[in-house]
C-alpha positions as CSV (number, residue, x, y, z in Angstrom):
1,X,0.0,0.2,0.1
2,X,1.2,3.4,-1.1
3,X,1.9,6.3,1.4
4,X,-1.0,8.9,1.7
5,X,-0.3,12.1,-0.1
6,X,-1.5,15.6,0.7
7,X,-1.6,18.2,-2.4
8,X,-1.3,22.0,-1.9
9,X,-4.9,22.3,-1.4
10,X,-4.5,20.0,1.6
11,X,-6.4,17.0,-0.1
12,X,-5.3,13.5,0.5
13,X,-4.8,11.8,-2.7
14,X,-4.9,8.4,-1.9
15,X,-6.7,6.6,-4.8
16,X,-5.4,5.5,-7.8
17,X,-7.0,5.9,-11.4
18,X,-5.7,3.8,-14.3
19,X,-7.0,3.5,-17.9
20,X,-5.4,2.1,-21.0
21,X,-4.5,4.4,-24.4
22,X,-3.0,3.5,-27.6
23,X,0.5,4.2,-28.2
24,X,-0.3,6.9,-30.4
25,X,-2.8,8.3,-27.6
26,X,0.1,8.0,-25.1
27,X,2.6,9.7,-27.3
28,X,-0.1,12.4,-27.7
29,X,-0.7,13.0,-24.0
30,X,3.1,13.0,-23.3
31,X,3.6,15.7,-25.6
32,X,0.8,17.7,-24.0
33,X,2.0,17.2,-20.9
34,X,5.6,18.1,-21.7
35,X,4.3,21.3,-23.2
36,X,2.3,22.3,-20.5
37,X,4.8,22.0,-17.7
38,X,2.9,20.3,-15.5
39,X,3.3,17.0,-14.0
40,X,1.3,14.3,-15.9
41,X,-1.3,13.5,-12.9
42,X,-1.7,17.6,-12.6
43,X,-2.5,17.8,-16.4
44,X,-5.0,15.1,-16.5
45,X,-6.7,16.1,-13.5
46,X,-7.2,19.4,-14.9
47,X,-8.3,18.4,-18.4
48,X,-10.6,16.0,-16.8
49,X,-12.2,19.1,-14.4
50,X,-12.2,21.3,-17.6
51,X,-10.0,23.9,-15.6
52,X,-7.9,26.0,-17.6
53,X,-4.2,25.2,-17.8
54,X,-1.6,28.0,-17.7
55,X,1.6,27.2,-19.1
56,X,4.4,29.4,-17.3
57,X,7.6,29.7,-19.6
58,X,10.7,28.1,-17.8
59,X,14.0,26.3,-19.4
60,X,11.8,22.7,-19.2
61,X,8.9,24.4,-21.5
62,X,11.2,26.0,-23.9
63,X,13.0,22.8,-24.4
64,X,9.8,20.6,-24.6
65,X,8.7,23.5,-27.2
66,X,11.9,23.6,-28.9
67,X,12.0,19.8,-29.4
68,X,8.5,19.6,-30.3
69,X,8.7,22.2,-33.0
70,X,11.8,20.2,-34.6
71,X,9.6,17.0,-34.5
72,X,6.6,18.9,-36.4
73,X,9.1,20.1,-38.7
74,X,10.8,16.8,-39.6
75,X,7.1,15.2,-40.1
76,X,6.1,17.8,-42.3
77,X,9.1,17.5,-44.5
78,X,8.6,13.7,-44.4
79,X,5.1,14.1,-45.6
80,X,4.7,14.3,-49.4
81,X,2.6,16.9,-51.0
82,X,-0.8,15.0,-51.9
83,X,-0.5,13.3,-48.2
84,X,-2.8,14.2,-45.4
85,X,-1.5,15.5,-42.4
86,X,-1.9,13.2,-39.3
87,X,-4.6,14.4,-37.1
88,X,-1.9,13.8,-34.0
89,X,0.1,16.1,-35.8
90,X,-2.6,18.7,-36.2
91,X,-3.6,18.4,-32.6
92,X,0.3,19.3,-31.3
93,X,0.4,22.1,-33.8
94,X,-3.0,23.2,-32.6
95,X,-1.8,23.2,-28.9
96,X,1.9,24.8,-29.8
97,X,-0.1,27.6,-31.5
98,X,-2.6,28.0,-28.3
99,X,0.6,28.3,-26.2
100,X,2.8,30.7,-28.3
101,X,-0.4,32.7,-28.6
102,X,-0.9,32.6,-24.8
103,X,2.9,33.8,-24.4
104,X,2.6,36.5,-26.7
105,X,-0.7,38.0,-25.1
106,X,1.0,37.6,-21.6
107,X,4.0,40.0,-22.4
């Protein structure tokens, strides 16, 4: 049995929630978590509660953003002119766009 954990709001977090995802879904979740700068637990809890996810720029988020943009560029270069852009890639591009707009508006 794991130890009880109290979060910053004084709530005991002693329940475990688990679910299965496909490798593609896992990759997208991992990408969105890295770009958010949150822990995976906090990201998923906020998304499930439909709370706003505010990305605070820090070196870790900057590095994740840089790496994801490099992956997006590589994938777009790989796709030939007539091929359709995969939905997962569009989701990542959309998230990066939202983040960049938020960073611009916040300055």
